[in-house]
N, C-alpha and C positions, 0 to 999 in steps of 0.2 A: 504493500500500500504506500510505503514511503516513496519509492522510486517514481510511480506515475504522478504523484503530487509534485515531486521535485521537478519532473520534466515539464509539467504545466507551468509551474512558477518560473522556470528558466525561460520558457517561451514568452510569458507575460512580461518578464523583465526586459528581454531583448526587444520586444515590440514597442517599448517606450521610445526607442530611437526614431520611430516614424513620426513623432509628434510635429516636427517642423514642416512636414509635407502637407498638412491639412489645416483648414480653417474650421474649427469646431471640434467637438469631442464625441460625436455619434459613433464614428468608426472605432474609437478606443473602447467604449463600453460594450458595443456589439462584439468586438474582437475578444474582450475578456470573457463574454458569454460563450463564444466559440471554444475558447481554451477550456473553460469549465466543462462544457459538454464532452470534449475529447478526453479530458482527464477522468471524468466520471465513468465513461464507457471503459477506459483503460483499467480503472480500479476494479470494475465489475468483471472484466474478462481476464484479469491477471491471476486469477486463482488457479491452483494446480489442477483442478478438475476440468478446466476449460482449455480447449486446444489453443495453442499459442498462435496459430495462423488466423484465428477468428478475430483477434483484436483489431488490426488495421481496417478490414472491410466493415466491421461494425462501427468503428469510429468515423469512417467516411460516410456511411449511411446516416449516422446520427448528425454529423455536421451538415449534410445536405438537408435533412429535415429541419434543422435549426435555422438554416439560411432561408428556407421557404417560409418559416414562421415569422422571421424578422422582416423579410423584404416583400413577400407576396402572400401575406396573411389572408387577404380577402379571397384569393383564388384557391386556397386549400379547403379540403373537405373537413368540416368540424374543426377548422383552424389549425389542425395538426397534420393530417394526412395529405401529402402532396398529390396533386392532380395534373392532368395534361395541361390545363390552363396555367397552373403555377409554374410548371417546367418551362413552358413557352415564355411566360413573363420573365422568368429568371434568365433565360437565354437573351431576351431583348435587353434586359438591364445590363448583362455582361457586354453585349455589343455596344451599347451607349457608353458604358464605362471605358472601354478601350478607345472610343472616339474622343471622349472627354479628356483623357490623360494626354492625348496628342495635341489637344487645343489649349489646355490650361498650363500655366506655369505655377510652380510651387510658391506659396501654399495654395493648393487647389481647393475648390469649394467642397463641402462635406455633403454632397448630394447622394441620393440612393445608388446610382450606378457606380460612382467612385467608391462609396462606402462598401458596396458589395464586393468589389475587387479587393479592397483592403482586408475586410473581414474574412473573405474566402482564402486569401493568401495567408493570413495569420493562422487560420484553422488548418490549412494544409501543412504549414510549418510545424504546428503542434503535432499533427499525425506523424510526420517524418521524425521529429525528435522522439516521440514515443516509440516508434518502430525501432530506431537505433538503440535507444537507451534501455527500454523496458523489454522489448521482444528479442532483440539480437544481443543484448547486454554489451553494447559498444557505446558507452556514455561519452567517451572522448570524441568519437565520430559524430555524435549529435551536435557538436559545436559547428559543423559545417552548415546545416540549415539555419542555425542561429546566426552564423556569420552572414548569411544571405540577407537577413533583416538589417544588419548593419550596413551592408553595401548599397542598399537602395538609397537612403538619404545621402550617403557619401558620393554616389554617382550623379545625383540630381542636383544637389544644393552646392553652391560655391563655398559656403561656410562649413567649417568642421563640425562634427557631432559634439554636442555639449558634454563636458566631462561628467556631470552628474548622471546623465543617461548612460554614458559608457560604464561608469562604476556600477550602476544598478544591474545592467546587463551582464557585466563580468561576474558580479557576485551571484547572479542566478546560475551561471554556468559552473562556478566553483561549488555552489550548493548541489547541483546535479552530480558532479563528480564525487562529492562527499557522500551523498546518499547512495550512489552506486558502490562506493567502497564499503560502506556499512552493510549494504545488502549482501555483498559477497562474504563479508566476515560472518554475518548471521547464519549462513549456510553451515558453518562449522559449530555453531552453538550460540547461546545467548550472549550478546556483547554487553559487558559491564561498563557503564559510562562513568559512574561515580568513582573518583580516584581516592577518596579518603573515607575511612570508616569512623564514625563518631562513637561507636560502642567500645567498651573495654571489657576485658575479662573473657571468660569462656563463652558468654552470650553474644559476643561480637560476631558479625557476619564477615566471612572471608570474601574479599573483593579483589578482582584483578585490576592492575594498573595499566590501562591502555593509553595513557597520556602521550608517550612518545609517538606511537603510531598515528593517533588521531590528530595531534597538534601539528605534526610535521607537514602533512598535506595542506592544512589550513594556512600555516605560516607561509608556505611556498606560494599558495594562491594569493593571499593578501599582499605578499611582497611583490609578486608579479604585477598585480593591479596598481600598487603604489608606484612601481617603477614606470609602468606604462603611462601614468599620469604626469609624474614629476620629471622623468628623464628628458622627454622632448622639450620641456620648458627650460632645462638647464643647458642643453647642448646648443651650440651655435647652428643656426639654420640659414638656408638661402632666403633671399627676399621673397615674400609672398607674391604670387602672380597678380599684378595689378590689373590684369585684363580679364576678359570673360574666360571661364574655365571650360567652355564648350569646344569640342574638337570640330574642325571643319575639314571636309574631305572624305575620303573613303575609310578613314579610321586608322590607317597606319602612318599617316603623315608623309608618305613618300609617293603616292600615286593614286590613281583612280579617276573616273570620269563623272562622278556624282559629288554633290556637295550637300552636307548636312546643315540645314538652316539653324543658326544659333537662336537663342531666345534672349535678346539683350535686356528686355524688361525684367526677366527673372533674376538677373545679376546686377542690375543698376543700383538698387538700394544697398545690396551687400557691398559693392565697391565703395559707395559713398561713406559707409559706416566703418570701413577698415581703419584700425587704429594707426597704421603706418601709411603716411602719404608719400609713397615711393615715386620716383621719376619714371615715367613711361616712355617719353620721347622728348627730343629737342628739335627745334627747327629754326631756320632763318630765312628771310625773304628780302626782296629787293627794296621794299619801302619801310621795313622794320615796323610793321603794324601787325598786331595779333589777329589771327583769324581762326574761326571754328574749323575743326577737322572732323568731318563726318565719316562714319563707317557704315551705318545701316540706315535705310529708309523704310519705315514701317508703313505699309499702305492699306492694311486690312484691319477693320475693327468689327469683331463679331458679337459685340455686346458684353464680352468678358475681358478681352485684352486686345492690344495692338500687336499684330504680327506682320511679317513681310512675305511677299510671294516669292516663289522659287526664282532666284536670279538666273539669267540665261547668259552664258559665256560662250559665244560661238568662236570657232577657230579664227575667223577674220577679225574678231574683236580683241585679239591679243594686243596689249598696250605696247609690246616691244616691236610690233610690226607696222605701226602707224599711229595716227592721232586718235584721240578719244572720239566717241560718237558726239554729235552736236547736242547741246543742252536743249531739252524739249521746251518749246514755247518761247524761246529767246529770239527777239527780233533784232535786225541789224540797225534799227533806229535808236536803240538804247545805247548810250555811251558805255564803252568798256575800258577797263584799266588793266594793262598787262602786268601780271605778277609771276615771279619765278620763286619757287620755294624749294628748299632742301631739307628733308626730314630724315632724322636718324632715330630709329627705334632701339630701345634698350635691349641688351643681350639677355636680360632676365625675363623678357616677355616670351611666353610660350603659347602655342595653339592659336595665335591670331592670324586668320587667313583672309581678313578684310583690311585693306589699307586705309589708315586715317588720311583723308584728303580734304583740302579746301574745295568748296563747291562754287562754281563749276570748274572743272579741269579740262584742258584741251589736250594735254599729253602727259604721260608718266613714264619716266625712265627708271626701270627697276629690273633687277636680275631675277630670272625665273619665268615660269609660265603664269602670268597674271592676265586676267580678262575683265572686260568692262561690261556691265549690264546696260543695255541701250536706254531703257526707260528711266533708270534711277542714277546712272553713272557710278554705281558702286563698283569697286575694283576688288576682285577676289581671286583665289587660287584653290585648286583641289590638290595641289602638290606642295606648295611652298607655304612658309609662315613668315610673318613680318619681323619676328624677333631678330635683332642684330642687323637689319637691313638699313641701308642708306639709299634713298631714292630722290629723284628730282621731279618736280611738278611744275608745269607751265599752265597758267590759267588766264582767262579773260574775265575779270570780275565786273559784273553789271553795276552801273552807277545810275540807277533811275532816280529821277527827281519826284517830289511829292506831286507836283502839277501833272507830270506825265502819268503817274500811277492812278491819279483820279480819273483819267480818261481811258484807262485800260480796263477792259471787261474781264471778269473771271470766267465767263462762259466761253466756250470754244466749240468748234465743229469737230474736234477730235473725239470720236466716240469712246476711245479707250480712256481718255482723261475723265470724261463724264461718268462712265460706268465704274471705273476703278476707284476714283478718288472722291466720289460723292456718295458712295454706298453707305447705308446705315442700317442697323438691325431693326426689324419692324417693332420689336418690343422696347425700343428706347424710351426711357421714362419721359412723360410729357413735361415734367418739371424742367428738364434740360432744354427742351425746345422753347418753353415759355421764357426762361431766363435769357436765352440767346437773342430772341426777338426784342425783349425789353431793353437789353443793353445797347442795341443799335437803333433804337427808335429815332425817328427824324434824321436818318442818315441816307444819303443818296447813292453813294458808290460802294462797290465791294471793298475798295482800298480803305475808305473811311470806316467801314464796318470792322475791318481787321484791326485798324489802329485803335478804335474804341474798345474792342475786346481786350487788346493788349493793355491798354491804359487801365481798364477795370481791374485786371489782375495785379498790376504793379502799382496801383494808386494808393495802397496803404491798408485796404481792408483785408487783404490776404496775408498769411504768415507762412514763412518757410519753416518746415519741420520734417525731420526724418522719422518722427514717431508714428506716422500713419503710413498705410500702404494699401495697395489695391488699385485697379484701374478698370474694373467692370462698370456696367451701367449703374448699378446700385452704389458702387463705391464712388463713381463720379458725382452722382446726385448728393451723396453725403458730403463729398468734398466741396461742392458748390454751396452747400448749406453751412458747413462748419468753417470753411475758408481757411483750412490749414492742411498743408501737404508739402511734398517735395517736387523736384523738377519734372519727374515723369507724369505726375498728376496734373500739373499746370499745362504741360505740353499736350497731354491726352485730352484734357477738357477743352482747350482752345481749338484743337483740331476737330473734335466732334462738333463744337458749336459753329465752327466755320462751315462744316459740311451742312449743318442744319440751315445755314443762311445761304447755301448754294455756292460756296467758295470751295473749290477742290483743295483738299488738305491731306497732309501726311505727317508723320512724326519722324524726325531725324534724331539719331543717337550717335554720339561721338565725344569729342573733347572740346572744351572751350580753349581760348587762345593761350592760356597759361600766363606765366610771369617772366619778365625780362631779367635774367640773372646771368652774370658773367659773360655778356656779349651775345647771348642767344635766348630764345624763348623756350622755357622749360614747362612741359605739361606733365602733371602728376595724376596720381590715382583719383584724388578728390575732384579733379577737373572733369571727370566723366559727367556727361550732361545729356539731357533730352530737350528738344525744342520743336515747335511746329513749323512746317514749311507750307506756305500757301501759294497757289498757282494763279498767275495773272497773265493773260494772253498778251505777249509782247515782251514781258520781263521774265517769263518762266517761273521757276520755283524760287521764292524769296523766304528767307528766314525771319521769324519773329521771336521775341523773347518775353514771354509772360511771367517767368519765374521772378519773384521779388528778390531783391538783394539780400544776402545773408546765407548762413549755412556753411558747412564744410566745403571749401573749394569753390562755392558758387559766387564768390566775389570776383572771379575772373570771367563771369558771364557778362555780356554787354548787349545793350539795345542797339540795333542797327540804326543808322541815321535816318534812312528813309521811312522808318516806322515810328518816329517820334511825333507825338501829337502837336498840331500847329496851334499856337496861342491865338486867342481872340484878339481883335484889334484893340489897341490900348485907347483909353479915353484921352480926350484932348488935354495936352499939358503933361501927360505921363511919359512922354518920350516917344521914340519911334515905334511904329507898329511892328508886330512880329512878322517874319517872313517864313515861308515854308522851307523846311530843311531840304537841301539838295543831296549831296553826296557826303563823303567822309570829310570834306573840307569845311562843312558847316560846324563852326565851333562856338558860336555865341550862345551862352546859356539862356539869355533873355529871349533871344529870337527863337530858339528851338523848343524850349520847354514852357515858356510863358509863365503864368502864375504858379504852376505846379513845381514842387521841389525837384531839383535835379537828381536823377538816378545816379548813384555813385558808381554804377557799372558802365556808364557811358564812356566811350573812348576818349572824350575830351576832358574827363574828370581825373586829372593827374595821371594821364597815360603817356606823357612824353617819354621818349626813350630813356630808360634807366631811372625813372622817377617813381615807379610802382614799388611800394614798400612790401616786400615779401620776405618771410623768414626762410633763409637758405638752409635751415636745418642745423642740428647740433654737430659741431665738428667731431671727427672720428676720435681724436685723442681724448676729448671730454667724455665721449661715450665709453671708451675703454676704461677711463678713470672711474666713472660711475659704476661700471660693472665690477671692477676690482674692489672698489669700496663696499659694494653690496655683498660680494663674496666674503670679504673680511668680516663684515658685521654678522653675516650668517655663521661664519666659523667661530665667532666669539660668543655665540649663544650658550654653549655648554659652560664656558668659563664664567659668564655672567650669572647663570643659574647656580653655579657652585658658590660664587661670592654671596648671592642672596641667602643661600642656605647657611653659610658660615655666619653671616650677620645675624640671622634669626637665632642661631644657637648662642651667640654671645649675648644677645638681648635676654635670654632666659635667666642669666645670672643677674641682670639688671632688675628683672621683675622680682627675683628673690629678695634683693636689697630693698626694693620699694615696699614689699610686704612685711619685711622684718629687718630694721636697720642693723640688728646684731647678727647678721647672717653668717659672719665669720665663725661664730661659735654656735650656729643653729643646731638644734638636736631634735630628732624626730622621736616621738613617743608612740607606742602602740595604742590604737584606738584613741587618737587625739581628740580632745573636746572640739566642739563646733568652732570656737574662736581661733583655734590653731590649725584647722584643716587647710585653709587657704595657703598659709606659708608652707605647710608640709607638701602640698601639691606642687607649689612653685619650685621648691627645693628638689623634689623628685624629678621634675621635668628638666631642671638645669643639669643634674647629675647625668641623666640619660642623654641629654644633648652633648655633654662633654664626651661621653663614651662613643656616641655615634660619630662625632667629629673625628675621634681617634681612629675609628674603623674606616671612615672615608679617606683619611690621610693615608692609611696603609694601602687601600685600594689604589689611590692615585699614584703612589710611589712603587706600586707593584711588589709590595712586601708580603702580600698574602693575608688571608683570613679565612679560617675554616669555621663553618657554622657550628661544628661540634666542639670547638674550643671554648672552654670557660674563660671568663675574664682573667683569672689568675694565671691560667696556662698560657694565654695569649701574651700577657705582660712578660712572663718568664721567657717565652720564645723570642719576643722582639728584643729584650735586653741581651740575650745570648747571640742572636743573629746579627744584630747591628752593633754589638760591642759598645753599649751605651755606658757613659760614665756614671759615677755613683749618684750624683744629684738627679740626673735624668732618669736613672733607674728608679729612684725613690718617687719621682713624679708620676711615672707611668704606673708604678705599683699603687700609688694613692688613688689614681683614677680607676684602676681595675677593682681595688678594694671597695671604693664607694659604690661602684656599679653592682658588685656582688651583694653588698649589704642592702642596697635598695631592692634588689631582686628577691633575695631569699631570707634576709634576717627579719625576725619578728620585731626586734628592737634594733633599728639600724645604728643607733648611737649618734655621736657627734660627727657631722660631715662638714669639712672645711670647703671654702670656695676653691674651685679647680681651674679658674681661668689662667692663673699664672703657671700652674702645673702643665696644662695643655699647651700653652705657648712654648714652654721649655722643651716639651717632647716634640712638637712640630718642628721647631728650629733644629733640633738634633737630628731628626729623621731626614729633613731636607738637606742638611749638611753632609749626610753620609751617603748620598746617591750621586750619580753623575749629573752633569749639567743638562743633558738631553732629557733625562727622566724628570728633572725638575721642571723643564720647559713644558713637557707634555702634561705634567700634573696641573700646571697652571692654565694652559690653553685648551687642552682636551682632557679634562679630568675623567678618568674611567668611572669614578663613582657616579657622576651624572649620567653617563651613558648606561650604567647598570640600572639606574632608576627608570630610564626610558624603556629598557628591555623588560623590566618588571611590570611597567604599566602596560606594555603590549601583551605580556602573558596574562595579565588580569583581564584584558579585553577578550582574549581568546578563551580564557576560562569561563567568561560570561556566556559566550556562544555555546560552550560545552554544556553548561547548566541548562540553557534553553532547550537543548536536545533531550534532556531527561524529563522535561515536562510532558505530561500525558493528559489528554482530555478525559480519559476513563482508565480505571485501574486494570493492569494486566492480570490475566488469570494466573493464579499461583499453582504451578504444577507440583511443587514439592516444598516442604518446609526447609528453611536454611539449616545448614549442617550444625551451626553453632547452637540451635535451639532444640536439636533432637534429644540430648540427654535430659533437658528439663521436661520435655514432653513425656519421655519414658518414665521419669520419676513421678510425674503427675498421675500417670495411669496406674502405676503399681502402688502408689501411696507411700513410697519411701520418703523419709524425711532426712534432711541433712542438718 
C-alpha cells in the first residue's frame, strides 16, 4: 500500500512544475483527481491475490471514466457510464485542445480542451510511474516519466523552472525511492523504525537499529537536491541568452528548407523582466541617429494573440544576390533619406534567425543564406543564426510631412492589404470598438485618427507596468479599462483599434535605438520592444509609439516626428502659431508639441550625440571585488557563529554575578529554598557553559573528545597529551571537577568562578598547536560545523519519526519477547 501512494505523491509533486503554463487552476485540481483515481485503483489491484498485469489496464479504464465524468458529464449515462456521445465529445475536445496549444502562447487559457490534454497527460504519467515503480519494481526508472513533466515547461517557457517547484518534485521522487527501499526490506520481515528503546530491564523490547541504512539514502537524496539548487548559483555561468529562446529552422541549426515560426509575444515580457541587461548588439550609421531595429511583423490577430504568417523566402529573394524587395505602398513622391548602417550582433546570442533591421531596407550584406519576405521585408534564414554576425544595411528612410500624411488615404486597391491587415475576430468585444470611435470623434483623416490614438495612450492617463500580461480580446478590454500595461499591450491595443477604424495595422517587434556609448549605439536586452505599424497608401508602413515613457529599457523608445500631434493655433499675443512637424529636423518643442508636455523619449529631448545619460554598467574589477567580498563574508559565517556562542557563554558568569554579588564563594545547597533557586540555576548554567566551551576548544584544535569520557578522565588525558604545566593542569582539573559535581553530586559544595581558569586553559591549548591549526580553529571552527551536522541529523530524525506514525494500529501477530516471561508467570500464578 505504501508504494502506490508514494508513486501518486511523486506524480503530484512533479506536476506542480506545469503551473507557469496555465492561467487558472482547473487543470491542477482535475489532475490531482486523476492521480487519486490511478493510485486508488493501484492500491486495490496491488494485493497478492490479484494478477499483476491487471493493474495498468484497470487504471487506464478508471482514468478514462474519470475524464468523461469531469469533461463530458452530460453525455454519460447516469453521469458515470461512458456512452458513444461522451466518447465523441471527448475526441472533439482533444482535437480542439491540440489546435489551441498551437495558437496560444504560455500561459494558455484554462479552457476545457486544454485542461483535458493536461489532465489526461498527468493521468497517463501517473499510470506509467505506477507501472514502473509498483508493477515492475523499477522505482529508479519511474523518474523518466516524471522527468517528462519537467521538460514541458523547460521547453516552452524562456524562464527557468522555479526552485520551489523543483524541490517539491525532487522530494517526491526521493520519497518514491525510499518507499521502494522499505518495500523491498519488508519482504524479509518487519522493519523496525524506532532506533531507541525507552524501556529498561527485562521488560524492555528488543529493537533493531536500522538508522545507518535508512538515513544514508535520505542524506544522499537531500544532499543531491541541495547541490542541484545551490551549485548552479555558485558556479560562474555564461551570459543568459538575451534573445528569444525559440529555434528557427529545421531544428539542427545547420540546414533545412522549412522555418519554425517563433512566438515573440510569449518571450517579450520575460526578456523585459530579466535581471541582467546584457548587450545584444551594437550599430553605427551615417547620420548617428538611433533607429528601431525590427525583427518580426505580426499580422494576424485571432482574438487571443498576435501572430505572424509563414514568411516566404524564395531563392530569388536571397539578400546576397540582389537588392531587397521594394517596400509595399511607398510612393516615389515621398522624400527619402539614404542611410547606411553597420550592425554587429553579440557572440553570446544564440538561435536568432531573424535579422534586426531598420525599416525599410533596400539591401543587406550578410554572410550566409538569408532571404527576405516580400510582404513584410523580414530577413530570415533556415540555416544561419545572427549571433556573432556583422552585416551592412542600406536603406531609404521615408520622410513624410504631416501635411502630406493628411492627404494620404489608408484605403488601397491592394486586396491583400485589405484582407490581411484589416481582419478582426467576429467576437471582438464591443467595448473596444466603442472606445476606438470615441477617441477619434470629429477627426477627418486616417492620419489624424492615428495621431489621436497615439496621443491618448501617451497623454498621461496610461501607466507603464510589467505587472500585467495578456493580449487577448478580454485582456485588451481590461487593459483599456485599467490603463496599465507594458509595450506589447499598448502596441496590440492601438493596432486593433486602428483596424476597427479601417486603418491597416500590424505589430512590429524588435529593438529600440539603444544608447550612445563609447562611439556606437548599444542595444540591450531591456530595449526589446513592441510597437504598431500603420499603413498609408503612398508612405507605406509607418511606425507609431503608444507606449508611455518609463519602465525597464523603455526610455530608449521614441515618438517619430511625423506622429507628433500638431498644436492648436496660439491666441493673439502668445507668440507664433504652431507648425506641423515635418521630418526629423523639426526640433522646436513649442511648435511640435504645443501645450502638451514634451515626451522625454522624443529624439530632440537630449538626444544629441553623446548626451544621452546611460549607465554603462559596473566595471569588471568592481564586480570581481564584490564577488570576492561576498565569498569572504560567507566563509566567515562559521567563525562569527563561534564568536557569538563564546560571548553567550561568558555572559553566563555575568548573570551569576548579577544574581549573587558573592558569586566567588557561591555554594549550592540540596533542595535550595525558593529564594536561592535562581542563583543556583544561574551558577549551574555558567559551570556547564565553561565545560562546553572547553569541549568546543578541543574540537576546534583537533585534540579529540570521546562521549564516553568522564570529565575527570578527559582532564587527565588532555594534561598528559598536551604536557600542560602545573597551573594549567590545576585549571582544567577545576573545570572538570565543577562539571562532575554539578552533574552527579547531591551536594555540589562551593564552586568558584571559572572564567579565569578557562582562559588559562584556552591560551595553553592554542599555544601548543601549530599555526595552521590555530588559523583553522578561528576561521573554520569544527565545533560549529559539528552543530550544523547535528541539526541536519535532527531534521532527518524528524522524517524518520513521521514514518512511524500510523492512522490505525497494526495487528499484533505475537507478543514481544521481553514480555513472555511475565505472561507465563501471570498464567501459572507464580509470584516473585
